[in-house]
C-alpha positions as CSV (number, residue, x, y, z in Angstrom):
1,M,-0.1,-17.8,31.2
2,T,-1.4,-14.4,30.3
3,T,-4.6,-14.2,28.3
4,L,-4.2,-13.5,24.6
5,K,-6.4,-11.0,23.0
6,I,-7.9,-12.1,19.7
7,Y,-6.8,-9.4,17.4
8,K,-8.6,-10.7,14.3
9,E,-10.5,-13.7,13.2
10,L,-9.9,-15.0,9.7
11,D,-12.2,-17.5,8.0
12,L,-10.1,-19.0,5.3
13,T,-12.3,-22.0,4.6
14,S,-13.1,-20.8,1.1
15,S,-9.5,-20.2,0.0
16,S,-6.7,-22.6,-0.7
17,C,-3.1,-22.8,-1.9
18,A,-1.3,-19.6,-1.3
19,G,-4.4,-17.6,-0.5
20,P,-4.6,-18.2,3.2
21,I,-0.9,-17.6,3.8
22,G,-1.1,-14.3,2.0
23,E,-4.1,-13.1,4.0
24,L,-2.6,-14.4,7.3
25,S,0.7,-12.8,6.6
26,S,-0.6,-9.3,6.4
27,V,-2.6,-9.7,9.6
28,V,0.3,-11.3,11.5
29,D,2.4,-8.3,10.6
30,E,-0.1,-6.1,12.6
31,L,0.0,-8.3,15.7
32,R,1.4,-6.9,18.9
33,E,2.8,-8.9,21.9
34,G,-0.1,-10.6,23.7
35,E,-2.3,-10.7,20.6
36,A,-3.3,-13.7,18.5
37,V,-5.1,-14.3,15.3
38,K,-7.8,-16.9,15.1
39,V,-7.7,-18.8,11.8
40,I,-10.5,-21.1,10.6
41,L,-9.4,-23.5,7.9
42,G,-11.4,-25.9,5.8
43,D,-8.9,-28.8,5.2
44,D,-5.9,-30.7,6.5
45,A,-3.6,-29.6,3.7
46,T,-4.1,-25.9,4.4
47,K,-3.7,-26.5,8.1
48,K,-0.4,-28.3,7.4
49,D,0.8,-25.4,5.2
50,I,-0.2,-22.7,7.8
51,T,1.5,-24.7,10.6
52,L,4.8,-25.0,8.7
53,W,4.6,-21.4,7.6
54,S,4.0,-20.2,11.2
55,K,7.0,-22.1,12.5
56,K,9.2,-20.6,9.7
57,R,8.0,-17.1,10.7
58,G,8.7,-17.8,14.4
59,L,5.1,-17.7,15.4
60,K,3.4,-19.9,18.0
61,I,0.3,-21.9,17.5
62,V,-1.1,-21.6,21.0
63,Q,-4.3,-23.5,20.4
64,E,-5.5,-26.0,17.9
65,S,-9.0,-27.4,17.8
66,Q,-11.6,-28.9,15.4
67,E,-15.1,-27.7,15.0
68,G,-17.0,-30.1,12.7
69,N,-14.9,-30.4,9.6
70,K,-13.1,-27.1,10.2
71,H,-9.7,-26.6,11.9
72,V,-9.3,-23.7,14.2
73,L,-5.8,-22.4,15.0
74,L,-4.8,-19.6,17.4
75,I,-1.6,-18.1,16.2
76,A,0.5,-15.6,18.3
77,K,3.8,-13.8,17.9
């Protein structure tokens, strides 16, 4: 597998509901092939929303991890 370049890191732990998706959406539009955005989320509900939204947009969640009580997702085109 080729190494993905982290295009941007978004800490969305302080926002909830539609906030994270709005922020992520504009960043994802800027992604090029081989680039990913690292998203840090503060709760399970937001992680679920982002995961579903990513699938609808045809994006790949290439990595999922947990750091303390935060969820970290790596999302690529």
